[in-house]
mmJSON file of the N, C-alpha and C atoms, coordinates in Angstrom:
{"data_MODEL":{"atom_site":{
"group_PDB":["ATOM","ATOM","ATOM","ATOM","ATOM","ATOM","ATOM","ATOM","ATOM","ATOM","ATOM","ATOM","ATOM","ATOM","ATOM","ATOM","ATOM","ATOM","ATOM","ATOM","ATOM","ATOM","ATOM","ATOM","ATOM","ATOM","ATOM","ATOM","ATOM","ATOM","ATOM","ATOM","ATOM","ATOM","ATOM","ATOM","ATOM","ATOM","ATOM","ATOM","ATOM","ATOM","ATOM","ATOM","ATOM","ATOM","ATOM","ATOM","ATOM","ATOM","ATOM","ATOM","ATOM","ATOM","ATOM","ATOM","ATOM","ATOM","ATOM","ATOM","ATOM","ATOM","ATOM","ATOM","ATOM","ATOM","ATOM","ATOM","ATOM","ATOM","ATOM","ATOM","ATOM","ATOM","ATOM","ATOM","ATOM","ATOM","ATOM","ATOM","ATOM","ATOM","ATOM","ATOM","ATOM","ATOM","ATOM","ATOM","ATOM","ATOM","ATOM","ATOM","ATOM","ATOM","ATOM","ATOM","ATOM","ATOM","ATOM","ATOM","ATOM","ATOM","ATOM","ATOM","ATOM","ATOM","ATOM","ATOM","ATOM","ATOM","ATOM","ATOM","ATOM","ATOM","ATOM","ATOM","ATOM","ATOM","ATOM","ATOM","ATOM","ATOM","ATOM","ATOM","ATOM","ATOM","ATOM","ATOM","ATOM","ATOM","ATOM","ATOM","ATOM","ATOM","ATOM","ATOM","ATOM","ATOM","ATOM","ATOM","ATOM","ATOM","ATOM","ATOM","ATOM","ATOM","ATOM","ATOM","ATOM","ATOM","ATOM","ATOM","ATOM","ATOM","ATOM","ATOM","ATOM","ATOM","ATOM","ATOM","ATOM","ATOM","ATOM","ATOM","ATOM","ATOM","ATOM","ATOM","ATOM","ATOM","ATOM","ATOM","ATOM","ATOM","ATOM","ATOM","ATOM","ATOM","ATOM","ATOM","ATOM","ATOM","ATOM","ATOM","ATOM","ATOM","ATOM","ATOM","ATOM","ATOM","ATOM","ATOM","ATOM","ATOM","ATOM","ATOM","ATOM","ATOM","ATOM","ATOM","ATOM","ATOM","ATOM","ATOM","ATOM","ATOM","ATOM","ATOM","ATOM","ATOM","ATOM","ATOM","ATOM","ATOM","ATOM","ATOM","ATOM","ATOM","ATOM","ATOM","ATOM","ATOM","ATOM","ATOM","ATOM","ATOM","ATOM","ATOM","ATOM","ATOM","ATOM","ATOM","ATOM","ATOM","ATOM","ATOM","ATOM","ATOM","ATOM","ATOM"],
"id":[1,2,3,4,5,6,7,8,9,10,11,12,13,14,15,16,17,18,19,20,21,22,23,24,25,26,27,28,29,30,31,32,33,34,35,36,37,38,39,40,41,42,43,44,45,46,47,48,49,50,51,52,53,54,55,56,57,58,59,60,61,62,63,64,65,66,67,68,69,70,71,72,73,74,75,76,77,78,79,80,81,82,83,84,85,86,87,88,89,90,91,92,93,94,95,96,97,98,99,100,101,102,103,104,105,106,107,108,109,110,111,112,113,114,115,116,117,118,119,120,121,122,123,124,125,126,127,128,129,130,131,132,133,134,135,136,137,138,139,140,141,142,143,144,145,146,147,148,149,150,151,152,153,154,155,156,157,158,159,160,161,162,163,164,165,166,167,168,169,170,171,172,173,174,175,176,177,178,179,180,181,182,183,184,185,186,187,188,189,190,191,192,193,194,195,196,197,198,199,200,201,202,203,204,205,206,207,208,209,210,211,212,213,214,215,216,217,218,219,220,221,222,223,224,225,226,227,228,229,230,231,232,233,234,235,236,237,238,239,240],
"type_symbol":["N","C","C","N","C","C","N","C","C","N","C","C","N","C","C","N","C","C","N","C","C","N","C","C","N","C","C","N","C","C","N","C","C","N","C","C","N","C","C","N","C","C","N","C","C","N","C","C","N","C","C","N","C","C","N","C","C","N","C","C","N","C","C","N","C","C","N","C","C","N","C","C","N","C","C","N","C","C","N","C","C","N","C","C","N","C","C","N","C","C","N","C","C","N","C","C","N","C","C","N","C","C","N","C","C","N","C","C","N","C","C","N","C","C","N","C","C","N","C","C","N","C","C","N","C","C","N","C","C","N","C","C","N","C","C","N","C","C","N","C","C","N","C","C","N","C","C","N","C","C","N","C","C","N","C","C","N","C","C","N","C","C","N","C","C","N","C","C","N","C","C","N","C","C","N","C","C","N","C","C","N","C","C","N","C","C","N","C","C","N","C","C","N","C","C","N","C","C","N","C","C","N","C","C","N","C","C","N","C","C","N","C","C","N","C","C","N","C","C","N","C","C","N","C","C","N","C","C","N","C","C","N","C","C","N","C","C","N","C","C"],
"label_atom_id":["N","CA","C","N","CA","C","N","CA","C","N","CA","C","N","CA","C","N","CA","C","N","CA","C","N","CA","C","N","CA","C","N","CA","C","N","CA","C","N","CA","C","N","CA","C","N","CA","C","N","CA","C","N","CA","C","N","CA","C","N","CA","C","N","CA","C","N","CA","C","N","CA","C","N","CA","C","N","CA","C","N","CA","C","N","CA","C","N","CA","C","N","CA","C","N","CA","C","N","CA","C","N","CA","C","N","CA","C","N","CA","C","N","CA","C","N","CA","C","N","CA","C","N","CA","C","N","CA","C","N","CA","C","N","CA","C","N","CA","C","N","CA","C","N","CA","C","N","CA","C","N","CA","C","N","CA","C","N","CA","C","N","CA","C","N","CA","C","N","CA","C","N","CA","C","N","CA","C","N","CA","C","N","CA","C","N","CA","C","N","CA","C","N","CA","C","N","CA","C","N","CA","C","N","CA","C","N","CA","C","N","CA","C","N","CA","C","N","CA","C","N","CA","C","N","CA","C","N","CA","C","N","CA","C","N","CA","C","N","CA","C","N","CA","C","N","CA","C","N","CA","C","N","CA","C","N","CA","C","N","CA","C","N","CA","C","N","CA","C","N","CA","C","N","CA","C","N","CA","C"],
"label_alt_id":[null,null,null,null,null,null,null,null,null,null,null,null,null,null,null,null,null,null,null,null,null,null,null,null,null,null,null,null,null,null,null,null,null,null,null,null,null,null,null,null,null,null,null,null,null,null,null,null,null,null,null,null,null,null,null,null,null,null,null,null,null,null,null,null,null,null,null,null,null,null,null,null,null,null,null,null,null,null,null,null,null,null,null,null,null,null,null,null,null,null,null,null,null,null,null,null,null,null,null,null,null,null,null,null,null,null,null,null,null,null,null,null,null,null,null,null,null,null,null,null,null,null,null,null,null,null,null,null,null,null,null,null,null,null,null,null,null,null,null,null,null,null,null,null,null,null,null,null,null,null,null,null,null,null,null,null,null,null,null,null,null,null,null,null,null,null,null,null,null,null,null,null,null,null,null,null,null,null,null,null,null,null,null,null,null,null,null,null,null,null,null,null,null,null,null,null,null,null,null,null,null,null,null,null,null,null,null,null,null,null,null,null,null,null,null,null,null,null,null,null,null,null,null,null,null,null,null,null,null,null,null,null,null,null,null,null,null,null,null,null],
"label_comp_id":["MET","MET","MET","LYS","LYS","LYS","LYS","LYS","LYS","ILE","ILE","ILE","PRO","PRO","PRO","TYR","TYR","TYR","ILE","ILE","ILE","ASN","ASN","ASN","SER","SER","SER","GLU","GLU","GLU","LYS","LYS","LYS","THR","THR","THR","GLY","GLY","GLY","HIS","HIS","HIS","HIS","HIS","HIS","ILE","ILE","ILE","ASP","ASP","ASP","GLU","GLU","GLU","LEU","LEU","LEU","MET","MET","MET","LEU","LEU","LEU","ARG","ARG","ARG","LYS","LYS","LYS","GLY","GLY","GLY","LEU","LEU","LEU","SER","SER","SER","VAL","VAL","VAL","ARG","ARG","ARG","ASP","ASP","ASP","LEU","LEU","LEU","GLN","GLN","GLN","MET","MET","MET","GLN","GLN","GLN","PHE","PHE","PHE","GLY","GLY","GLY","PHE","PHE","PHE","THR","THR","THR","THR","THR","THR","PRO","PRO","PRO","GLN","GLN","GLN","ALA","ALA","ALA","ILE","ILE","ILE","TYR","TYR","TYR","LYS","LYS","LYS","TRP","TRP","TRP","LEU","LEU","LEU","HIS","HIS","HIS","GLY","GLY","GLY","THR","THR","THR","SER","SER","SER","LEU","LEU","LEU","PRO","PRO","PRO","SER","SER","SER","ILE","ILE","ILE","ASP","ASP","ASP","ASN","ASN","ASN","LEU","LEU","LEU","VAL","VAL","VAL","ILE","ILE","ILE","LEU","LEU","LEU","SER","SER","SER","VAL","VAL","VAL","ILE","ILE","ILE","LEU","LEU","LEU","GLY","GLY","GLY","VAL","VAL","VAL","SER","SER","SER","MET","MET","MET","ASP","ASP","ASP","ASP","ASP","ASP","ILE","ILE","ILE","ILE","ILE","ILE","VAL","VAL","VAL","LEU","LEU","LEU","ASP","ASP","ASP","ALA","ALA","ALA","HIS","HIS","HIS","PRO","PRO","PRO","THR","THR","THR","LYS","LYS","LYS"],
"label_asym_id":["A","A","A","A","A","A","A","A","A","A","A","A","A","A","A","A","A","A","A","A","A","A","A","A","A","A","A","A","A","A","A","A","A","A","A","A","A","A","A","A","A","A","A","A","A","A","A","A","A","A","A","A","A","A","A","A","A","A","A","A","A","A","A","A","A","A","A","A","A","A","A","A","A","A","A","A","A","A","A","A","A","A","A","A","A","A","A","A","A","A","A","A","A","A","A","A","A","A","A","A","A","A","A","A","A","A","A","A","A","A","A","A","A","A","A","A","A","A","A","A","A","A","A","A","A","A","A","A","A","A","A","A","A","A","A","A","A","A","A","A","A","A","A","A","A","A","A","A","A","A","A","A","A","A","A","A","A","A","A","A","A","A","A","A","A","A","A","A","A","A","A","A","A","A","A","A","A","A","A","A","A","A","A","A","A","A","A","A","A","A","A","A","A","A","A","A","A","A","A","A","A","A","A","A","A","A","A","A","A","A","A","A","A","A","A","A","A","A","A","A","A","A","A","A","A","A","A","A","A","A","A","A","A","A","A","A","A","A","A","A"],
"label_entity_id":["1","1","1","1","1","1","1","1","1","1","1","1","1","1","1","1","1","1","1","1","1","1","1","1","1","1","1","1","1","1","1","1","1","1","1","1","1","1","1","1","1","1","1","1","1","1","1","1","1","1","1","1","1","1","1","1","1","1","1","1","1","1","1","1","1","1","1","1","1","1","1","1","1","1","1","1","1","1","1","1","1","1","1","1","1","1","1","1","1","1","1","1","1","1","1","1","1","1","1","1","1","1","1","1","1","1","1","1","1","1","1","1","1","1","1","1","1","1","1","1","1","1","1","1","1","1","1","1","1","1","1","1","1","1","1","1","1","1","1","1","1","1","1","1","1","1","1","1","1","1","1","1","1","1","1","1","1","1","1","1","1","1","1","1","1","1","1","1","1","1","1","1","1","1","1","1","1","1","1","1","1","1","1","1","1","1","1","1","1","1","1","1","1","1","1","1","1","1","1","1","1","1","1","1","1","1","1","1","1","1","1","1","1","1","1","1","1","1","1","1","1","1","1","1","1","1","1","1","1","1","1","1","1","1","1","1","1","1","1","1"],
"label_seq_id":[1,1,1,2,2,2,3,3,3,4,4,4,5,5,5,6,6,6,7,7,7,8,8,8,9,9,9,10,10,10,11,11,11,12,12,12,13,13,13,14,14,14,15,15,15,16,16,16,17,17,17,18,18,18,19,19,19,20,20,20,21,21,21,22,22,22,23,23,23,24,24,24,25,25,25,26,26,26,27,27,27,28,28,28,29,29,29,30,30,30,31,31,31,32,32,32,33,33,33,34,34,34,35,35,35,36,36,36,37,37,37,38,38,38,39,39,39,40,40,40,41,41,41,42,42,42,43,43,43,44,44,44,45,45,45,46,46,46,47,47,47,48,48,48,49,49,49,50,50,50,51,51,51,52,52,52,53,53,53,54,54,54,55,55,55,56,56,56,57,57,57,58,58,58,59,59,59,60,60,60,61,61,61,62,62,62,63,63,63,64,64,64,65,65,65,66,66,66,67,67,67,68,68,68,69,69,69,70,70,70,71,71,71,72,72,72,73,73,73,74,74,74,75,75,75,76,76,76,77,77,77,78,78,78,79,79,79,80,80,80],
"pdbx_PDB_ins_code":[null,null,null,null,null,null,null,null,null,null,null,null,null,null,null,null,null,null,null,null,null,null,null,null,null,null,null,null,null,null,null,null,null,null,null,null,null,null,null,null,null,null,null,null,null,null,null,null,null,null,null,null,null,null,null,null,null,null,null,null,null,null,null,null,null,null,null,null,null,null,null,null,null,null,null,null,null,null,null,null,null,null,null,null,null,null,null,null,null,null,null,null,null,null,null,null,null,null,null,null,null,null,null,null,null,null,null,null,null,null,null,null,null,null,null,null,null,null,null,null,null,null,null,null,null,null,null,null,null,null,null,null,null,null,null,null,null,null,null,null,null,null,null,null,null,null,null,null,null,null,null,null,null,null,null,null,null,null,null,null,null,null,null,null,null,null,null,null,null,null,null,null,null,null,null,null,null,null,null,null,null,null,null,null,null,null,null,null,null,null,null,null,null,null,null,null,null,null,null,null,null,null,null,null,null,null,null,null,null,null,null,null,null,null,null,null,null,null,null,null,null,null,null,null,null,null,null,null,null,null,null,null,null,null,null,null,null,null,null,null],
"Cartn_x":[-17.706,-17.856,-16.763,-17.188,-16.258,-15.836,-14.656,-14.196,-14.095,-14.715,-14.717,-13.634,-12.669,-11.605,-12.092,-11.48,-11.726,-10.43,-10.309,-9.127,-9.312,-8.403,-8.424,-7.727,-8.512,-7.948,-7.023,-7.354,-6.506,-5.147,-5.141,-3.882,-3.102,-3.811,-3.146,-2.457,-3.122,-2.518,-1.256,-1.298,-0.104,1.016,0.635,1.631,2.268,1.458,2.0,3.006,2.658,3.554,4.876,4.816,6.029,6.877,6.224,6.95,7.606,6.914,7.493,8.74,8.649,9.797,10.99,10.741,11.831,12.521,11.743,12.3,12.814,12.58,13.012,12.175,10.893,10.004,9.069,8.84,7.891,6.579,5.575,4.301,4.535,5.349,5.668,6.321,7.221,7.854,6.8,5.866,4.812,3.925,3.585,2.742,3.38,4.659,5.36,5.409,5.678,5.769,4.423,3.332,2.002,1.511,2.096,1.654,0.385,0.135,-1.038,-0.801,-1.852,-1.763,-1.608,-2.321,-2.249,-1.942,-1.485,-1.17,-2.37,-3.566,-4.735,-5.02,-4.925,-5.209,-4.247,-2.997,-1.991,-2.264,-2.611,-2.946,-4.169,-5.141,-6.319,-5.933,-4.993,-4.51,-3.847,-2.967,-2.199,-3.084,-4.165,-5.083,-6.173,-6.23,-7.21,-8.61,-8.755,-10.09,-10.441,-9.421,-9.661,-8.494,-8.695,-7.658,-7.241,-6.01,-5.604,-6.469,-6.766,-7.454,-6.532,-7.054,-6.228,-5.067,-5.345,-4.276,-3.195,-3.618,-2.646,-1.927,-2.6,-1.97,-0.846,-1.067,-0.024,1.19,0.95,2.039,2.749,1.972,2.533,3.43,3.014,3.826,5.171,5.173,6.429,7.313,6.723,7.487,8.092,7.299,7.751,8.578,8.586,9.386,8.837,7.509,6.85,5.652,5.102,3.909,2.681,1.611,0.366,-0.115,0.055,-0.341,0.436,1.663,2.484,2.097,1.261,0.815,-0.474,-1.375,-2.711,-2.673,-3.381,-3.497,-4.922,-5.048,-6.343,-6.662,-7.922,-8.468,-9.639,-10.313,-11.441,-12.62,-13.817,-15.056,-15.577,-15.913,-16.538,-17.969,-18.392,-19.76,-20.337,-21.625,-22.29,-22.272],
"Cartn_y":[-34.331,-32.912,-32.484,-31.926,-31.411,-29.999,-29.642,-28.262,-27.617,-26.454,-25.697,-24.62,-24.648,-23.644,-22.26,-21.248,-19.863,-19.08,-18.013,-17.157,-16.246,-16.331,-15.467,-14.164,-13.126,-11.873,-11.188,-11.27,-10.631,-11.327,-12.651,-13.395,-13.245,-13.193,-12.995,-11.63,-10.6,-9.27,-9.252,-9.923,-10.001,-10.754,-11.779,-12.568,-11.748,-10.974,-10.09,-9.121,-8.58,-7.664,-8.358,-9.591,-10.351,-10.594,-10.957,-11.201,-9.926,-8.79,-7.505,-7.201,-7.435,-7.182,-8.04,-9.305,-10.209,-9.723,-9.104,-8.586,-7.156,-6.54,-5.163,-4.155,-4.482,-3.609,-2.828,-1.588,-0.746,-0.672,-0.112,0.12,1.011,2.013,2.935,2.183,1.241,0.443,-0.316,-0.97,-1.709,-0.779,0.361,1.328,1.709,1.967,2.358,1.196,-0.018,-1.158,-1.489,-1.305,-1.547,-0.371,0.804,1.986,2.588,2.325,2.884,4.361,5.16,6.583,6.811,6.006,6.095,4.7,4.638,3.339,2.658,3.231,2.741,1.26,0.783,-0.63,-1.525,-1.148,-1.957,-1.96,-0.797,-0.748,-1.609,-1.626,-2.477,-3.952,-4.337,-5.722,-6.035,-5.137,-5.374,-5.42,-4.641,-4.631,-5.688,-6.384,-7.452,-6.989,-5.733,-5.24,-5.581,-5.936,-6.439,-7.339,-8.075,-8.963,-8.476,-8.771,-8.411,-9.153,-8.495,-9.179,-10.284,-11.179,-12.251,-11.658,-10.646,-10.005,-9.437,-8.74,-8.154,-9.219,-10.319,-11.425,-12.042,-12.159,-12.67,-11.749,-10.447,-9.464,-9.483,-9.541,-9.56,-10.786,-11.927,-13.132,-12.978,-12.309,-12.071,-11.105,-10.027,-9.028,-9.647,-10.474,-11.061,-12.335,-12.857,-14.042,-15.323,-15.407,-16.596,-16.938,-18.125,-18.489,-17.805,-17.755,-17.177,-17.966,-19.285,-20.121,-19.77,-19.292,-18.924,-17.57,-16.825,-15.518,-15.671,-16.461,-16.604,-17.525,-17.119,-17.938,-18.476,-19.794,-20.447,-20.886,-20.782,-21.343,-22.205,-22.82,-23.667,-23.44,-23.387,-23.324,-24.756,-25.166,-26.497,-26.448,-27.522,-27.629,-28.955,-29.088,-30.338,-31.346],
"Cartn_z":[16.122,15.825,14.843,13.712,12.704,13.064,12.614,12.795,11.423,11.298,10.049,10.137,9.215,9.268,8.837,9.412,9.005,9.169,8.434,8.545,9.749,10.692,11.859,11.468,11.222,10.698,11.703,12.993,14.0,14.086,14.151,14.208,12.907,11.79,10.502,10.481,10.994,11.063,11.901,13.061,13.909,13.19,12.454,11.726,10.596,9.883,8.836,9.468,10.628,11.331,11.671,12.16,12.481,11.233,10.141,8.89,8.373,8.53,8.13,8.957,10.271,11.152,10.752,10.444,10.034,8.769,7.88,6.622,6.765,7.923,8.135,7.368,7.156,6.392,7.298,6.964,7.694,6.908,7.536,6.855,5.647,5.82,4.718,3.549,3.865,2.813,2.012,2.717,2.032,1.227,1.808,1.111,-0.226,-0.207,-1.431,-2.433,-1.949,-2.861,-3.494,-2.735,-3.28,-4.119,-3.926,-4.652,-4.075,-2.784,-2.123,-1.82,-1.954,-1.638,-0.137,0.65,2.106,2.666,3.925,4.522,5.184,5.032,5.774,5.552,4.326,4.05,4.819,4.855,5.554,7.051,7.609,9.034,9.346,8.45,8.646,8.647,7.77,7.775,9.107,9.562,10.778,12.022,12.022,13.175,13.074,11.952,11.797,11.465,11.052,10.687,9.246,8.456,7.1,6.713,5.643,5.12,3.74,3.335,1.972,0.95,-0.152,-1.251,-1.764,-2.568,-3.128,-3.926,-4.747,-5.529,-4.614,-3.561,-2.638,-1.826,-1.543,-0.827,-1.663,-2.958,-3.857,-3.821,-3.945,-3.93,-2.577,-1.502,-0.152,0.044,-0.491,-0.345,-1.053,-2.204,-2.925,-2.14,-1.644,-0.885,0.368,1.073,2.338,2.129,0.908,0.615,1.218,1.347,1.89,1.008,1.206,0.446,1.051,0.289,0.808,2.015,1.985,3.121,4.382,4.209,5.362,5.95,5.27,5.772,6.576,6.062,6.657,7.87,8.916,10.124,10.194,10.196,10.267,11.685,12.042,13.276,12.845,13.792,13.43,14.366,13.786,14.529,14.662,15.853,15.971,15.444,14.794,14.299,14.765,14.604,15.001,13.889],
"occupancy":[1.0,1.0,1.0,1.0,1.0,1.0,1.0,1.0,1.0,1.0,1.0,1.0,1.0,1.0,1.0,1.0,1.0,1.0,1.0,1.0,1.0,1.0,1.0,1.0,1.0,1.0,1.0,1.0,1.0,1.0,1.0,1.0,1.0,1.0,1.0,1.0,1.0,1.0,1.0,1.0,1.0,1.0,1.0,1.0,1.0,1.0,1.0,1.0,1.0,1.0,1.0,1.0,1.0,1.0,1.0,1.0,1.0,1.0,1.0,1.0,1.0,1.0,1.0,1.0,1.0,1.0,1.0,1.0,1.0,1.0,1.0,1.0,1.0,1.0,1.0,1.0,1.0,1.0,1.0,1.0,1.0,1.0,1.0,1.0,1.0,1.0,1.0,1.0,1.0,1.0,1.0,1.0,1.0,1.0,1.0,1.0,1.0,1.0,1.0,1.0,1.0,1.0,1.0,1.0,1.0,1.0,1.0,1.0,1.0,1.0,1.0,1.0,1.0,1.0,1.0,1.0,1.0,1.0,1.0,1.0,1.0,1.0,1.0,1.0,1.0,1.0,1.0,1.0,1.0,1.0,1.0,1.0,1.0,1.0,1.0,1.0,1.0,1.0,1.0,1.0,1.0,1.0,1.0,1.0,1.0,1.0,1.0,1.0,1.0,1.0,1.0,1.0,1.0,1.0,1.0,1.0,1.0,1.0,1.0,1.0,1.0,1.0,1.0,1.0,1.0,1.0,1.0,1.0,1.0,1.0,1.0,1.0,1.0,1.0,1.0,1.0,1.0,1.0,1.0,1.0,1.0,1.0,1.0,1.0,1.0,1.0,1.0,1.0,1.0,1.0,1.0,1.0,1.0,1.0,1.0,1.0,1.0,1.0,1.0,1.0,1.0,1.0,1.0,1.0,1.0,1.0,1.0,1.0,1.0,1.0,1.0,1.0,1.0,1.0,1.0,1.0,1.0,1.0,1.0,1.0,1.0,1.0,1.0,1.0,1.0,1.0,1.0,1.0,1.0,1.0,1.0,1.0,1.0,1.0,1.0,1.0,1.0,1.0,1.0,1.0],
"B_iso_or_equiv":[0.0,0.0,0.0,0.0,0.0,0.0,0.0,0.0,0.0,0.0,0.0,0.0,0.0,0.0,0.0,0.0,0.0,0.0,0.0,0.0,0.0,0.0,0.0,0.0,0.0,0.0,0.0,0.0,0.0,0.0,0.0,0.0,0.0,0.0,0.0,0.0,0.0,0.0,0.0,0.0,0.0,0.0,0.0,0.0,0.0,0.0,0.0,0.0,0.0,0.0,0.0,0.0,0.0,0.0,0.0,0.0,0.0,0.0,0.0,0.0,0.0,0.0,0.0,0.0,0.0,0.0,0.0,0.0,0.0,0.0,0.0,0.0,0.0,0.0,0.0,0.0,0.0,0.0,0.0,0.0,0.0,0.0,0.0,0.0,0.0,0.0,0.0,0.0,0.0,0.0,0.0,0.0,0.0,0.0,0.0,0.0,0.0,0.0,0.0,0.0,0.0,0.0,0.0,0.0,0.0,0.0,0.0,0.0,0.0,0.0,0.0,0.0,0.0,0.0,0.0,0.0,0.0,0.0,0.0,0.0,0.0,0.0,0.0,0.0,0.0,0.0,0.0,0.0,0.0,0.0,0.0,0.0,0.0,0.0,0.0,0.0,0.0,0.0,0.0,0.0,0.0,0.0,0.0,0.0,0.0,0.0,0.0,0.0,0.0,0.0,0.0,0.0,0.0,0.0,0.0,0.0,0.0,0.0,0.0,0.0,0.0,0.0,0.0,0.0,0.0,0.0,0.0,0.0,0.0,0.0,0.0,0.0,0.0,0.0,0.0,0.0,0.0,0.0,0.0,0.0,0.0,0.0,0.0,0.0,0.0,0.0,0.0,0.0,0.0,0.0,0.0,0.0,0.0,0.0,0.0,0.0,0.0,0.0,0.0,0.0,0.0,0.0,0.0,0.0,0.0,0.0,0.0,0.0,0.0,0.0,0.0,0.0,0.0,0.0,0.0,0.0,0.0,0.0,0.0,0.0,0.0,0.0,0.0,0.0,0.0,0.0,0.0,0.0,0.0,0.0,0.0,0.0,0.0,0.0,0.0,0.0,0.0,0.0,0.0,0.0],
"pdbx_formal_charge":[null,null,null,null,null,null,null,null,null,null,null,null,null,null,null,null,null,null,null,null,null,null,null,null,null,null,null,null,null,null,null,null,null,null,null,null,null,null,null,null,null,null,null,null,null,null,null,null,null,null,null,null,null,null,null,null,null,null,null,null,null,null,null,null,null,null,null,null,null,null,null,null,null,null,null,null,null,null,null,null,null,null,null,null,null,null,null,null,null,null,null,null,null,null,null,null,null,null,null,null,null,null,null,null,null,null,null,null,null,null,null,null,null,null,null,null,null,null,null,null,null,null,null,null,null,null,null,null,null,null,null,null,null,null,null,null,null,null,null,null,null,null,null,null,null,null,null,null,null,null,null,null,null,null,null,null,null,null,null,null,null,null,null,null,null,null,null,null,null,null,null,null,null,null,null,null,null,null,null,null,null,null,null,null,null,null,null,null,null,null,null,null,null,null,null,null,null,null,null,null,null,null,null,null,null,null,null,null,null,null,null,null,null,null,null,null,null,null,null,null,null,null,null,null,null,null,null,null,null,null,null,null,null,null,null,null,null,null,null,null],
"auth_seq_id":[1,1,1,2,2,2,3,3,3,4,4,4,5,5,5,6,6,6,7,7,7,8,8,8,9,9,9,10,10,10,11,11,11,12,12,12,13,13,13,14,14,14,15,15,15,16,16,16,17,17,17,18,18,18,19,19,19,20,20,20,21,21,21,22,22,22,23,23,23,24,24,24,25,25,25,26,26,26,27,27,27,28,28,28,29,29,29,30,30,30,31,31,31,32,32,32,33,33,33,34,34,34,35,35,35,36,36,36,37,37,37,38,38,38,39,39,39,40,40,40,41,41,41,42,42,42,43,43,43,44,44,44,45,45,45,46,46,46,47,47,47,48,48,48,49,49,49,50,50,50,51,51,51,52,52,52,53,53,53,54,54,54,55,55,55,56,56,56,57,57,57,58,58,58,59,59,59,60,60,60,61,61,61,62,62,62,63,63,63,64,64,64,65,65,65,66,66,66,67,67,67,68,68,68,69,69,69,70,70,70,71,71,71,72,72,72,73,73,73,74,74,74,75,75,75,76,76,76,77,77,77,78,78,78,79,79,79,80,80,80],
"auth_comp_id":["MET","MET","MET","LYS","LYS","LYS","LYS","LYS","LYS","ILE","ILE","ILE","PRO","PRO","PRO","TYR","TYR","TYR","ILE","ILE","ILE","ASN","ASN","ASN","SER","SER","SER","GLU","GLU","GLU","LYS","LYS","LYS","THR","THR","THR","GLY","GLY","GLY","HIS","HIS","HIS","HIS","HIS","HIS","ILE","ILE","ILE","ASP","ASP","ASP","GLU","GLU","GLU","LEU","LEU","LEU","MET","MET","MET","LEU","LEU","LEU","ARG","ARG","ARG","LYS","LYS","LYS","GLY","GLY","GLY","LEU","LEU","LEU","SER","SER","SER","VAL","VAL","VAL","ARG","ARG","ARG","ASP","ASP","ASP","LEU","LEU","LEU","GLN","GLN","GLN","MET","MET","MET","GLN","GLN","GLN","PHE","PHE","PHE","GLY","GLY","GLY","PHE","PHE","PHE","THR","THR","THR","THR","THR","THR","PRO","PRO","PRO","GLN","GLN","GLN","ALA","ALA","ALA","ILE","ILE","ILE","TYR","TYR","TYR","LYS","LYS","LYS","TRP","TRP","TRP","LEU","LEU","LEU","HIS","HIS","HIS","GLY","GLY","GLY","THR","THR","THR","SER","SER","SER","LEU","LEU","LEU","PRO","PRO","PRO","SER","SER","SER","ILE","ILE","ILE","ASP","ASP","ASP","ASN","ASN","ASN","LEU","LEU","LEU","VAL","VAL","VAL","ILE","ILE","ILE","LEU","LEU","LEU","SER","SER","SER","VAL","VAL","VAL","ILE","ILE","ILE","LEU","LEU","LEU","GLY","GLY","GLY","VAL","VAL","VAL","SER","SER","SER","MET","MET","MET","ASP","ASP","ASP","ASP","ASP","ASP","ILE","ILE","ILE","ILE","ILE","ILE","VAL","VAL","VAL","LEU","LEU","LEU","ASP","ASP","ASP","ALA","ALA","ALA","HIS","HIS","HIS","PRO","PRO","PRO","THR","THR","THR","LYS","LYS","LYS"],
"auth_asym_id":["A","A","A","A","A","A","A","A","A","A","A","A","A","A","A","A","A","A","A","A","A","A","A","A","A","A","A","A","A","A","A","A","A","A","A","A","A","A","A","A","A","A","A","A","A","A","A","A","A","A","A","A","A","A","A","A","A","A","A","A","A","A","A","A","A","A","A","A","A","A","A","A","A","A","A","A","A","A","A","A","A","A","A","A","A","A","A","A","A","A","A","A","A","A","A","A","A","A","A","A","A","A","A","A","A","A","A","A","A","A","A","A","A","A","A","A","A","A","A","A","A","A","A","A","A","A","A","A","A","A","A","A","A","A","A","A","A","A","A","A","A","A","A","A","A","A","A","A","A","A","A","A","A","A","A","A","A","A","A","A","A","A","A","A","A","A","A","A","A","A","A","A","A","A","A","A","A","A","A","A","A","A","A","A","A","A","A","A","A","A","A","A","A","A","A","A","A","A","A","A","A","A","A","A","A","A","A","A","A","A","A","A","A","A","A","A","A","A","A","A","A","A","A","A","A","A","A","A","A","A","A","A","A","A","A","A","A","A","A","A"],
"auth_atom_id":["N","CA","C","N","CA","C","N","CA","C","N","CA","C","N","CA","C","N","CA","C","N","CA","C","N","CA","C","N","CA","C","N","CA","C","N","CA","C","N","CA","C","N","CA","C","N","CA","C","N","CA","C","N","CA","C","N","CA","C","N","CA","C","N","CA","C","N","CA","C","N","CA","C","N","CA","C","N","CA","C","N","CA","C","N","CA","C","N","CA","C","N","CA","C","N","CA","C","N","CA","C","N","CA","C","N","CA","C","N","CA","C","N","CA","C","N","CA","C","N","CA","C","N","CA","C","N","CA","C","N","CA","C","N","CA","C","N","CA","C","N","CA","C","N","CA","C","N","CA","C","N","CA","C","N","CA","C","N","CA","C","N","CA","C","N","CA","C","N","CA","C","N","CA","C","N","CA","C","N","CA","C","N","CA","C","N","CA","C","N","CA","C","N","CA","C","N","CA","C","N","CA","C","N","CA","C","N","CA","C","N","CA","C","N","CA","C","N","CA","C","N","CA","C","N","CA","C","N","CA","C","N","CA","C","N","CA","C","N","CA","C","N","CA","C","N","CA","C","N","CA","C","N","CA","C","N","CA","C","N","CA","C","N","CA","C","N","CA","C","N","CA","C","N","CA","C","N","CA","C"],
"pdbx_PDB_model_num":[1,1,1,1,1,1,1,1,1,1,1,1,1,1,1,1,1,1,1,1,1,1,1,1,1,1,1,1,1,1,1,1,1,1,1,1,1,1,1,1,1,1,1,1,1,1,1,1,1,1,1,1,1,1,1,1,1,1,1,1,1,1,1,1,1,1,1,1,1,1,1,1,1,1,1,1,1,1,1,1,1,1,1,1,1,1,1,1,1,1,1,1,1,1,1,1,1,1,1,1,1,1,1,1,1,1,1,1,1,1,1,1,1,1,1,1,1,1,1,1,1,1,1,1,1,1,1,1,1,1,1,1,1,1,1,1,1,1,1,1,1,1,1,1,1,1,1,1,1,1,1,1,1,1,1,1,1,1,1,1,1,1,1,1,1,1,1,1,1,1,1,1,1,1,1,1,1,1,1,1,1,1,1,1,1,1,1,1,1,1,1,1,1,1,1,1,1,1,1,1,1,1,1,1,1,1,1,1,1,1,1,1,1,1,1,1,1,1,1,1,1,1,1,1,1,1,1,1,1,1,1,1,1,1,1,1,1,1,1,1]
}}}
């Protein structure tokens, strides 16, 4: 049985939150650095209801000082 990887958005959101805490960054800090009018996109990332776009993932990796691979949390679905 092969396992197909997928991005676990909920775990990725929790991981982004942990990385923000390590850097001492708040949602407001990220909102300002991204130039977002509202913090809604960031809250959606943190709650796992959406994932950052590739462009935003690149920026997020620079802000957090980690690679994009270090932000995303992968899980696997078993297949036949």
